[in-house]
C-alpha positions as CSV (number, residue, x, y, z in Angstrom):
1,M,-20.6,8.1,-24.2
2,Q,-22.1,5.4,-26.3
3,K,-18.8,4.4,-27.6
4,R,-17.3,4.5,-24.1
5,I,-20.3,2.3,-22.7
6,T,-19.8,-0.2,-25.7
7,V,-16.1,-0.2,-25.1
8,I,-16.4,-0.9,-21.4
9,I,-19.0,-3.7,-22.0
10,L,-16.8,-5.4,-24.4
11,L,-13.7,-4.9,-22.3
12,G,-15.6,-6.5,-19.6
13,I,-16.8,-9.5,-21.8
14,S,-13.1,-9.8,-23.0
15,V,-11.9,-9.8,-19.5
16,I,-14.4,-12.5,-18.6
17,L,-13.6,-14.5,-21.9
18,L,-9.9,-14.0,-21.0
19,S,-10.6,-15.3,-17.4
20,L,-12.4,-18.4,-18.8
21,G,-9.8,-19.0,-21.2
22,V,-7.0,-19.0,-18.7
23,V,-9.3,-21.2,-16.3
24,S,-10.0,-23.5,-19.2
25,H,-6.5,-23.7,-20.2
26,Y,-5.5,-24.3,-16.6
27,I,-8.1,-27.1,-16.1
28,I,-7.3,-28.6,-19.6
29,K,-3.6,-28.6,-18.7
30,K,-4.3,-30.1,-15.3
31,N,-6.5,-32.8,-16.8
32,I,-3.9,-33.8,-19.4
33,D,-1.1,-33.7,-17.1
34,E,-3.3,-36.1,-14.5
35,L,-4.0,-38.3,-17.6
36,L,-0.4,-38.4,-18.5
37,N,0.7,-39.1,-14.9
38,K,-1.9,-42.0,-14.9
39,K,-0.3,-43.4,-18.1
40,L,3.1,-43.1,-16.5
41,A,1.7,-44.7,-13.2
42,L,0.3,-47.6,-15.3
43,S,3.8,-47.9,-17.1
44,R,5.6,-47.9,-13.8
45,L,3.2,-50.7,-12.3
46,T,3.6,-52.8,-15.3
47,R,7.4,-52.3,-15.3
48,N,7.5,-53.1,-11.6
49,N,5.6,-56.3,-12.1
50,A,7.8,-57.3,-15.0
51,D,11.0,-56.5,-13.1
52,N,9.8,-58.6,-10.2
53,I,9.0,-61.6,-12.5
54,I,12.3,-61.3,-14.1
55,T,14.1,-61.0,-10.7
56,E,12.2,-64.0,-9.3
57,N,13.1,-66.1,-12.4
58,I,16.7,-65.1,-12.2
59,S,16.6,-66.3,-8.5
60,R,15.4,-69.6,-9.7
61,L,18.3,-70.0,-12.1
62,Y,20.5,-69.2,-9.1
63,D,18.8,-71.8,-6.9
64,I,20.4,-74.4,-9.2
65,S,23.8,-73.3,-8.0
66,I,22.7,-72.6,-4.5
67,S,21.1,-76.3,-4.2
68,G,24.8,-77.7,-4.1
69,A,23.8,-80.3,-6.6
70,V,26.2,-79.1,-9.4
71,D,29.1,-81.2,-10.0
72,L,30.0,-81.4,-13.6
73,D,33.2,-83.7,-13.0
74,D,31.4,-86.7,-11.4
75,G,29.6,-87.8,-14.6
76,D,26.2,-88.0,-12.7
77,F,23.8,-85.3,-13.9
78,G,21.0,-86.8,-11.7
79,P,21.3,-84.5,-8.9
80,E,21.6,-81.4,-11.5
81,K,18.5,-82.7,-13.3
82,E,16.4,-82.7,-10.2
83,A,17.7,-79.1,-9.4
84,V,16.7,-78.1,-13.0
85,K,13.3,-79.6,-12.7
86,A,12.7,-77.8,-9.4
87,A,13.7,-74.5,-11.0
88,Y,11.6,-75.0,-14.1
89,R,8.3,-76.1,-12.2
90,Y,7.9,-72.4,-10.8
91,S,9.4,-70.5,-13.7
92,I,8.4,-68.5,-16.9
93,F,10.8,-70.6,-19.0
94,T,8.2,-72.2,-21.1
95,D,10.8,-73.6,-23.6
96,G,12.9,-75.0,-20.8
97,I,16.1,-74.6,-18.6
98,F,19.5,-75.7,-19.8
99,L,22.9,-75.9,-18.3
100,L,26.1,-75.3,-20.5
101,D,29.8,-75.5,-19.7
102,N,32.3,-72.8,-20.0
103,G,32.7,-73.8,-23.7
104,G,29.1,-73.2,-24.6
105,N,28.3,-76.9,-24.9
106,I,24.8,-78.1,-23.7
107,L,25.3,-80.5,-20.7
108,L,21.6,-80.7,-19.7
109,N,18.2,-79.5,-20.7
110,Y,14.7,-79.8,-19.3
111,P,12.4,-80.6,-20.7
112,A,14.0,-82.1,-23.6
113,R,12.7,-79.5,-26.2
114,M,16.0,-78.2,-27.4
115,R,17.2,-81.0,-29.5
116,E,16.6,-78.8,-32.6
117,T,19.5,-76.6,-31.5
118,A,23.2,-77.5,-31.8
119,L,24.9,-79.3,-28.9
120,N,27.2,-76.0,-28.7
121,I,25.4,-72.8,-28.6
122,L,28.3,-70.4,-27.9
123,S,27.3,-68.6,-31.2
124,I,24.1,-67.5,-29.8
125,E,25.0,-63.8,-28.8
126,P,23.3,-63.6,-25.3
127,V,25.5,-66.9,-24.5
128,G,28.7,-65.5,-25.6
129,R,28.1,-62.1,-23.7
130,M,27.2,-64.2,-20.6
131,L,30.2,-66.2,-20.6
132,A,32.4,-63.1,-21.5
133,L,30.9,-60.8,-18.7
134,G,30.2,-63.5,-16.1
135,K,27.1,-61.5,-15.1
136,P,23.2,-62.3,-15.5
137,V,22.1,-61.4,-19.0
138,V,18.3,-60.9,-20.3
139,S,18.5,-60.8,-24.0
140,N,16.5,-59.2,-26.6
141,I,14.2,-61.0,-29.1
142,Y,16.4,-63.6,-30.7
143,T,15.4,-65.6,-33.9
144,L,16.5,-69.4,-33.9
145,E,17.8,-70.8,-37.1
146,P,16.6,-72.5,-39.3
147,S,13.1,-72.5,-37.5
148,K,12.8,-68.8,-37.4
149,K,11.3,-69.0,-33.9
150,K,11.4,-66.0,-31.7
151,V,12.8,-66.6,-28.0
152,L,14.1,-64.8,-25.1
153,Y,17.0,-65.8,-23.0
154,V,17.7,-65.4,-19.3
155,L,21.2,-66.5,-18.3
156,V,23.0,-66.5,-15.1
157,P,26.5,-67.9,-14.0
158,L,26.6,-71.6,-13.0
159,R,28.8,-72.5,-10.0
160,D,29.3,-75.9,-8.3
161,K,29.2,-76.6,-4.7
162,N,32.5,-75.0,-4.0
163,G,31.5,-71.7,-5.6
164,K,33.6,-72.0,-8.6
165,K,32.1,-70.8,-11.9
166,V,31.7,-74.0,-14.2
167,G,29.4,-72.8,-17.0
168,V,25.9,-71.1,-17.4
169,A,22.4,-71.7,-16.3
170,G,20.0,-70.4,-18.8
171,G,16.2,-70.3,-19.5
172,Q,14.5,-70.1,-22.8
173,I,11.1,-68.0,-23.1
174,D,8.4,-68.3,-25.7
175,P,7.2,-64.5,-25.9
176,T,3.9,-65.9,-27.4
177,S,3.2,-68.1,-24.6
178,P,-0.2,-67.3,-22.7
179,L,1.4,-68.0,-19.3
180,L,3.9,-65.2,-20.0
181,L,1.2,-62.6,-21.0
182,Q,-0.9,-63.6,-17.9
183,K,2.0,-63.1,-15.6
184,L,2.8,-59.7,-17.1
185,G,-0.8,-58.6,-17.0
186,L,-1.0,-57.7,-20.5
187,L,-4.8,-58.0,-21.2
188,D,-6.5,-56.6,-24.1
189,I,-7.6,-53.0,-23.0
190,G,-9.1,-51.9,-26.3
191,D,-8.3,-50.8,-29.8
192,K,-7.5,-47.1,-28.7
193,E,-5.1,-47.9,-25.9
194,F,-2.5,-50.7,-25.5
195,I,0.5,-51.7,-23.5
196,D,3.6,-53.0,-25.2
197,I,6.8,-54.4,-23.7
198,I,9.7,-53.4,-26.1
199,D,13.3,-54.6,-26.1
200,S,16.5,-52.2,-26.8
201,N,16.1,-53.0,-30.6
202,G,12.6,-51.6,-30.7
203,V,10.9,-54.9,-31.1
204,V,7.6,-55.5,-29.5
205,I,8.2,-58.6,-27.1
206,A,4.7,-58.6,-25.8
207,S,1.6,-56.6,-26.0
208,S,-2.0,-56.1,-24.9
209,Q,-2.6,-56.4,-28.6
210,P,-1.5,-59.7,-30.0
211,S,-1.2,-58.2,-33.5
212,R,1.5,-55.9,-32.5
213,M,3.7,-58.9,-31.4
214,F,7.3,-59.0,-33.0
215,T,6.6,-55.7,-34.9
216,S,9.4,-53.2,-34.9
217,C,8.4,-49.6,-33.8
218,D,11.7,-48.1,-33.0
219,R,11.6,-45.1,-35.5
220,N,14.7,-42.9,-35.3
221,S,16.0,-45.3,-32.6
222,F,13.8,-43.7,-30.2
223,F,13.3,-46.7,-27.8
224,T,17.0,-47.6,-28.2
225,T,18.1,-44.2,-26.9
226,I,15.7,-43.9,-24.1
227,I,16.2,-47.5,-22.8
228,H,20.0,-46.9,-22.9
229,E,19.6,-43.6,-21.2
230,R,17.2,-45.2,-18.6
231,K,14.9,-42.3,-18.8
232,E,11.0,-42.0,-18.4
233,R,9.4,-40.2,-21.2
234,V,6.1,-38.8,-22.5
235,A,5.9,-38.2,-26.1
236,Y,3.6,-38.3,-29.2
237,C,4.0,-41.2,-31.7
238,H,2.3,-42.8,-34.7
239,V,0.9,-46.3,-35.2
240,C,-0.4,-47.9,-38.4
241,H,-4.1,-48.9,-38.4
242,D,-5.8,-51.2,-40.9
243,A,-8.7,-49.2,-42.6
244,G,-10.2,-51.6,-45.1
245,D,-7.9,-51.9,-48.0
246,R,-5.4,-49.3,-46.8
247,K,-3.4,-48.4,-43.8
248,E,-3.6,-45.1,-42.1
249,K,-1.3,-43.6,-39.4
250,L,-2.9,-42.7,-36.2
251,S,-1.4,-40.2,-33.6
252,T,-0.8,-41.4,-30.1
253,V,0.2,-40.3,-26.8
254,L,3.1,-42.6,-25.4
255,A,4.3,-42.8,-21.6
256,F,7.4,-45.1,-21.5
257,V,9.5,-46.3,-18.5
258,P,12.5,-48.5,-18.8
259,L,12.9,-51.7,-16.8
260,E,15.5,-52.1,-14.2
261,T,16.5,-55.9,-14.7
262,A,16.3,-56.0,-18.6
263,P,17.1,-54.0,-21.5
264,W,13.3,-53.6,-22.2
265,G,10.9,-50.9,-21.6
266,I,7.1,-50.5,-21.0
267,S,4.9,-48.3,-23.4
268,V,1.5,-47.3,-22.6
269,Q,-0.1,-45.7,-25.7
270,E,-3.5,-44.0,-26.3
271,L,-5.0,-42.4,-29.4
272,K,-4.3,-38.6,-29.1
273,E,-7.8,-37.6,-30.1
274,D,-9.0,-39.6,-27.1
275,V,-6.5,-38.0,-24.8
276,F,-7.5,-34.5,-25.9
277,A,-11.1,-35.0,-26.3
278,P,-12.0,-33.1,-23.1
279,A,-9.7,-30.4,-24.0
280,A,-11.5,-30.0,-27.4
281,N,-14.9,-30.2,-25.8
282,L,-13.9,-27.5,-23.5
283,K,-12.6,-25.4,-26.3
284,R,-15.9,-25.9,-28.2
285,L,-17.7,-24.7,-25.2
286,F,-15.5,-21.9,-24.8
287,F,-16.0,-20.4,-28.1
288,S,-19.8,-21.0,-27.7
289,L,-19.7,-19.0,-24.5
290,G,-17.7,-16.5,-26.4
291,F,-20.2,-16.0,-29.1
292,I,-23.0,-15.8,-26.4
293,F,-21.3,-13.1,-24.6
294,I,-20.6,-11.0,-27.5
295,G,-24.1,-11.1,-28.5
296,T,-25.4,-10.3,-25.1
297,A,-22.9,-7.4,-25.0
298,L,-24.3,-6.0,-28.3
299,I,-27.8,-6.3,-27.0
300,L,-26.8,-4.6,-23.8
301,T,-25.1,-1.8,-25.7
302,I,-28.1,-1.0,-27.7
303,G,-30.4,-1.2,-24.7
304,I,-28.2,1.1,-22.7
305,S,-27.9,3.6,-25.4
306,R,-31.5,3.9,-25.8
307,S,-32.1,4.0,-22.0
308,I,-29.0,6.0,-20.9
309,V,-27.2,7.8,-23.6
310,N,-30.1,9.6,-25.2
311,P,-31.6,11.1,-21.9
312,L,-28.0,12.0,-20.9
313,R,-27.6,13.8,-24.3
314,D,-30.7,15.9,-23.6
315,L,-29.5,16.6,-20.1
316,I,-26.1,17.7,-21.7
317,R,-27.9,20.1,-24.2
318,S,-30.0,21.5,-21.3
319,A,-26.7,22.0,-19.1
320,D,-24.9,23.9,-22.2
321,R,-28.2,26.0,-22.5
322,I,-27.9,26.9,-18.7
323,A,-24.2,27.5,-19.2
324,R,-24.8,29.9,-21.7
325,G,-27.2,31.8,-19.2
326,D,-30.5,30.7,-20.6
327,L,-32.5,29.8,-17.6
328,S,-36.0,30.4,-19.1
329,K,-36.7,26.9,-20.5
330,P,-37.4,24.2,-17.9
331,I,-35.8,20.7,-18.2
332,A,-38.3,17.9,-18.8
333,P,-38.1,14.8,-16.5
334,E,-36.5,11.7,-17.9
335,G,-38.3,8.7,-16.2
336,S,-38.1,7.5,-12.5
337,D,-34.7,6.1,-12.5
338,E,-31.4,7.7,-11.5
339,I,-31.3,9.7,-14.9
340,G,-34.8,10.9,-14.0
341,V,-33.7,12.0,-10.4
342,L,-30.7,13.7,-12.2
343,S,-33.0,15.6,-14.5
344,R,-35.3,16.7,-11.6
345,S,-32.1,17.8,-9.8
346,F,-31.0,19.8,-12.8
347,E,-34.6,21.4,-13.1
348,A,-34.4,22.4,-9.2
349,M,-30.8,23.8,-9.8
350,R,-32.2,25.8,-12.8
351,A,-35.1,27.1,-10.6
352,K,-32.7,28.0,-7.7
353,L,-30.3,29.7,-10.1
354,V,-33.2,31.9,-11.4
355,Q,-33.9,33.0,-7.8
356,S,-30.1,33.4,-7.0
357,R,-29.8,35.7,-10.0
358,E,-32.7,37.8,-8.7
359,K,-31.2,38.0,-5.2
360,L,-27.9,38.6,-6.7
361,H,-29.3,41.6,-8.5
362,Q,-30.8,42.8,-5.3
363,Y,-27.5,42.2,-3.3
364,T,-25.4,44.0,-5.9
365,Q,-27.6,47.2,-5.6
366,E,-27.3,46.8,-1.7
367,L,-23.7,46.3,-1.9
368,E,-23.0,49.4,-4.1
369,I,-24.8,51.5,-1.3
370,R,-23.0,50.0,1.5
371,V,-19.6,50.3,-0.4
372,K,-20.4,54.1,-0.8
373,E,-21.2,54.2,2.9
374,R,-18.2,52.2,3.9
375,T,-15.9,54.3,1.5
376,G,-17.1,57.4,3.4
377,Q,-16.4,55.8,6.7
378,I,-12.8,54.9,5.7
379,R,-12.1,58.2,4.4
380,E,-13.3,59.7,7.8
381,S,-11.3,57.1,9.7
382,Q,-8.3,58.2,7.6
383,R,-8.8,61.9,8.4
384,R,-9.3,61.0,12.2
385,A,-6.1,58.9,12.0
386,E,-4.1,61.7,10.3
387,G,-5.3,64.2,12.8
388,L,-4.5,61.7,15.7
389,L,-1.1,61.1,14.1
390,K,-0.3,64.9,14.0
391,K,-1.6,65.4,17.4
392,I,0.5,62.5,18.8
393,I,3.7,64.0,17.1
394,S,2.8,67.4,18.6
395,T,2.2,65.8,21.8
396,Q,5.5,64.2,21.7
397,E,7.0,67.4,21.0
398,D,5.2,69.0,23.7
399,E,6.3,66.5,26.0
400,R,10.0,66.9,24.8
401,K,9.5,70.6,25.5
402,R,8.3,70.1,28.9
403,I,11.1,67.6,29.8
404,A,13.6,70.2,28.4
405,R,11.8,73.1,30.3
406,D,12.0,70.9,33.5
407,L,15.6,70.1,33.1
408,H,16.5,73.8,32.2
409,D,14.3,75.4,35.0
410,G,14.9,72.7,37.7
411,T,17.9,70.4,37.2
412,L,20.0,72.8,35.3
413,Q,19.7,75.7,37.7
414,E,20.1,73.3,40.7
415,L,23.4,72.0,38.9
416,S,24.5,75.5,38.2
417,A,24.0,76.6,42.0
418,A,25.9,73.4,42.9
419,L,28.9,74.3,40.6
420,M,29.0,77.9,41.8
421,R,29.3,76.6,45.5
422,I,31.8,74.1,44.4
423,D,33.9,77.0,42.6
424,M,33.7,79.1,45.8
425,C,35.1,76.2,47.7
426,R,38.0,76.0,45.4
427,L,38.7,79.6,45.4
428,H,38.6,79.6,49.3
429,P,39.3,76.1,50.5
430,E,40.2,77.5,54.0
431,Q,36.3,78.5,54.3
432,V,35.1,74.9,53.3
433,S,33.0,73.6,56.2
434,A,30.6,70.7,56.7
435,E,27.5,73.2,56.5
436,K,28.6,74.1,52.9
437,I,29.3,70.4,51.8
438,D,25.8,69.5,53.1
439,A,24.2,72.4,51.4
440,I,26.0,71.3,48.0
441,R,24.7,67.7,48.8
442,S,21.1,68.8,49.3
443,I,21.2,70.7,45.9
444,V,22.7,67.4,44.2
445,M,19.8,65.4,46.0
446,Q,17.1,67.7,44.9
447,T,18.6,67.2,41.2
448,H,18.6,63.4,41.7
449,E,15.1,63.3,42.8
450,G,13.9,65.5,40.0
451,L,15.6,63.2,37.6
452,L,13.9,60.2,39.2
453,A,10.6,61.9,38.9
454,T,11.1,62.7,35.1
455,M,12.1,59.0,34.5
456,Q,9.2,57.7,36.4
457,N,7.0,59.8,34.2
458,L,8.5,58.3,31.1
459,R,8.7,54.6,32.3
460,P,7.9,53.7,35.8
461,S,10.3,51.0,36.8
462,L,7.7,49.5,39.2
463,L,5.7,48.3,36.1
464,D,8.7,46.2,35.0
465,D,9.8,45.0,38.7
466,L,6.6,44.6,40.5
467,G,3.8,44.6,38.0
468,L,0.8,46.5,37.1
469,I,-0.9,46.7,40.4
470,A,2.2,48.1,42.2
471,A,2.7,50.6,39.4
472,V,-0.9,51.8,39.6
473,K,-0.6,52.3,43.3
474,S,2.5,54.5,43.0
475,L,0.8,56.4,40.1
476,L,-2.1,57.1,42.3
477,S,0.0,58.1,45.2
478,S,2.2,60.5,43.2
479,H,-0.6,62.1,41.1
480,L,-3.4,62.2,43.3
481,G,-2.2,61.6,47.0
482,E,0.4,64.4,46.8
483,K,-2.3,66.8,45.4
484,G,-4.7,65.9,48.4
485,I,-7.2,64.1,46.3
486,L,-8.6,61.2,48.0
487,Y,-8.5,58.0,46.0
488,F,-9.6,54.3,46.5
489,L,-8.1,51.4,44.7
490,N,-9.9,47.9,44.6
491,T,-7.8,45.0,43.3
492,A,-9.5,42.2,45.5
493,D,-10.6,40.2,42.5
494,V,-7.1,40.1,40.8
495,K,-5.7,36.7,41.3
496,I,-2.9,36.9,38.7
497,T,0.2,38.8,39.8
498,R,1.7,39.4,36.4
499,F,0.2,39.8,32.8
500,R,1.4,39.8,29.3
501,P,3.8,42.9,28.9
502,E,1.6,44.4,26.1
503,V,-1.4,44.1,28.5
504,E,0.4,45.8,31.3
505,T,1.9,48.5,29.3
506,T,-1.4,49.4,27.5
507,L,-3.4,49.3,30.6
508,F,-0.9,51.3,32.8
509,R,-0.8,53.9,29.8
510,I,-4.6,54.3,29.8
511,I,-4.7,54.7,33.6
512,Q,-1.9,57.0,33.6
513,E,-3.6,59.2,30.9
514,A,-6.9,59.1,32.8
515,I,-5.4,60.0,36.3
516,G,-3.4,62.8,34.6
517,N,-6.5,64.1,33.1
518,I,-8.4,63.9,36.5
519,A,-5.4,65.6,38.3
520,R,-5.1,68.4,35.6
521,H,-8.8,69.1,34.6
522,S,-11.6,67.4,36.7
523,R,-11.2,69.4,40.1
524,A,-12.2,66.2,41.8
525,E,-12.1,65.5,45.6
526,S,-12.2,61.8,45.3
527,V,-11.5,59.0,42.7
528,V,-12.3,55.3,42.8
529,V,-10.3,52.7,40.8
530,I,-11.3,49.2,40.5
531,I,-9.3,46.4,38.7
532,K,-10.6,42.7,38.2
533,C,-10.2,40.0,35.9
534,D,-11.4,36.6,35.0
535,K,-9.9,33.8,32.8
536,T,-10.1,35.7,29.8
537,M,-10.5,39.6,30.4
538,I,-9.2,42.2,32.7
539,Y,-11.5,44.9,33.5
540,T,-10.7,48.6,34.9
541,E,-13.3,51.1,36.1
542,I,-12.2,54.7,36.9
543,E,-14.8,57.3,38.5
544,D,-14.3,60.7,39.9
545,D,-16.7,63.4,41.3
546,G,-15.2,66.2,39.3
547,V,-16.8,68.9,37.1
548,G,-17.2,66.4,34.1
549,F,-17.6,67.6,30.5
550,D,-19.7,67.5,27.4
551,L,-18.5,64.3,25.2
552,G,-20.7,65.6,22.3
553,T,-19.0,68.9,22.2
554,L,-15.5,67.4,22.7
555,Y,-15.8,65.0,19.6
556,L,-17.5,67.5,17.3
557,Q,-14.5,69.8,17.5
558,P,-12.1,69.8,14.3
559,A,-9.1,67.4,14.8
560,D,-6.8,70.3,14.9
561,A,-8.8,72.3,17.5
562,R,-9.2,69.5,20.0
563,D,-7.5,70.0,23.5
564,R,-5.1,67.6,25.1
565,R,-8.0,66.0,26.9
566,G,-9.8,65.2,23.8
567,L,-6.8,63.6,22.1
568,G,-5.8,61.8,25.2
569,I,-9.4,60.1,25.2
570,L,-8.9,59.1,21.5
571,G,-5.4,57.8,22.2
572,M,-6.7,55.8,25.0
573,K,-9.4,54.2,22.6
574,E,-6.7,53.4,20.1
575,R,-4.6,51.9,22.5
576,A,-7.1,49.5,23.8
577,L,-8.3,48.7,20.3
578,L,-4.7,47.8,19.0
579,I,-4.7,44.7,21.3
580,G,-8.4,43.8,20.8
581,G,-9.8,45.6,23.9
582,E,-12.4,48.2,24.4
583,M,-12.8,51.5,26.4
584,N,-15.9,53.6,27.0
585,I,-16.3,56.8,28.8
586,Y,-19.4,58.5,30.2
587,S,-19.4,62.3,31.4
588,Q,-21.8,65.2,31.9
589,P,-21.1,68.7,33.0
590,G,-21.2,68.8,36.7
591,K,-21.7,65.1,37.2
592,G,-18.3,63.9,37.2
593,T,-16.8,61.2,34.8
594,R,-16.9,57.4,34.5
595,M,-14.4,55.3,32.5
596,S,-14.5,51.5,31.6
597,V,-11.8,49.5,30.0
598,R,-11.8,45.7,29.2
599,I,-8.7,44.2,27.6
600,P,-8.5,40.3,26.6
601,L,-5.7,38.5,28.5
602,K,-4.9,36.4,25.3
603,T,-3.8,37.8,22.1
604,P,-6.7,38.3,19.9
605,E,-7.0,38.3,16.0
606,V,-7.8,42.1,15.6
607,D,-9.8,43.1,12.5
608,Y,-8.4,46.6,11.7
609,A,-10.7,47.2,8.8
610,S,-13.5,47.3,10.9
């Protein structure tokens, strides 16, 4: 039990810790994702600003051609110079704007700061690419010789007023110019986070940290690849940091987006330890909570062991003692909590078991006595059933003998007489007359009526055709009326015309047996038969004013010595009992006989053992 409680508590703490871990991981991941999305959003914002500036200044260069002042063949560069001045006035071309012919020769520059360069600059890679492609070109960092100055070029095709391409309009940018940094919005945002604009060679064009200007950070051609593929990327990187007399590498999280108008990209970087500082704090908090929960679990386990496990062990020992049959020692209460209630319940159970064992001993003795009595009753019932079965068999044989005798003495004799008369008619056909035929017919009709009477005694057809009431009326008429015994039948309370077949058959046979006994033995002058029923029962009462008999003397006779009347009464009782009914008979010598029968209309569940 103690181990189970400990395991359950530790499992619960583990589930809580796991839940905290999952939630913490989700929160940390969400925070990191939000931070990285913010870095990407800052990169996109800076990228959009840079694209707008470059697009705007490309438009300034196109304005020179659109002004309609370009005509390189008239020998007058005054209009062209005015157009260049207008373009320069609102541009980021800090080192000036220049016009070239298709051969790369400088025709005009403003302001005149480009004298250090050769008059033909076709050898400068962006210029040659522009002349070859005929499309706008934004260059990477380009180093001028011999001054080693770092510049950027923006070049567009130059067209005259007829739209013919006649050269190149270009602007030269000094990346270190404060004007450029101001327009790009690259302000100093701290030592741990900075924004770089990087060209496709991995060289920093501009940065919020001036010390990073013109440094190369394209390790493994990382920036070159993603600028060429035009993909946004979040990755981990390293930067060098001066730490006294040595340089150390610091890990950073980088969010990079490429520009649309130039082969450059925007890089926003922040120290990795600063990005993951909230995650580290949450991890430390999680481990602290884990140690606290585990300590709490151990304390709870010890407390529960002392307050629950030990009392439960005492109760288990008491339960084992009771299971072995030792009910003599009482169970001590274990406090007032649920375990105390359980201990008092065990004690109450022990006391009741003691009482139950004593009562069980008494019941056992009483049961043995009742079993002996019931065994005697069952044996007596078996003897009675055997006697009844023998009498039923003998009664059946007697009935068969009676039928055979009736057939022999009546039907057979009448048929023999009819056959003799028929044979006489065959021998003397001339003497056949209507009177002789009527005599033969009369004999046959008597035989027919005798057979019908025999069949009615065996199974009256009225019971099947018209029901119980009609069959009883016929029975009273044939057994009592023909013998001069007055009878009265009352069926006014019977509202049901037909009953279940077993009810009709059983009740008819009981009434038939009773009427037969009255006709044979009672010497009665009048008989009253009342039949009534309700929703559940059918009741029958039969009463005569005959000589009566002594019921006690009748039942005290041995089974093999009882007359037909005694066996008939037992048979009627058994018939009623078989379908859940009951029959009672009351009689005294000289006071007539009264019999009552009640039978359920619905099939009952009969307990034959009782």
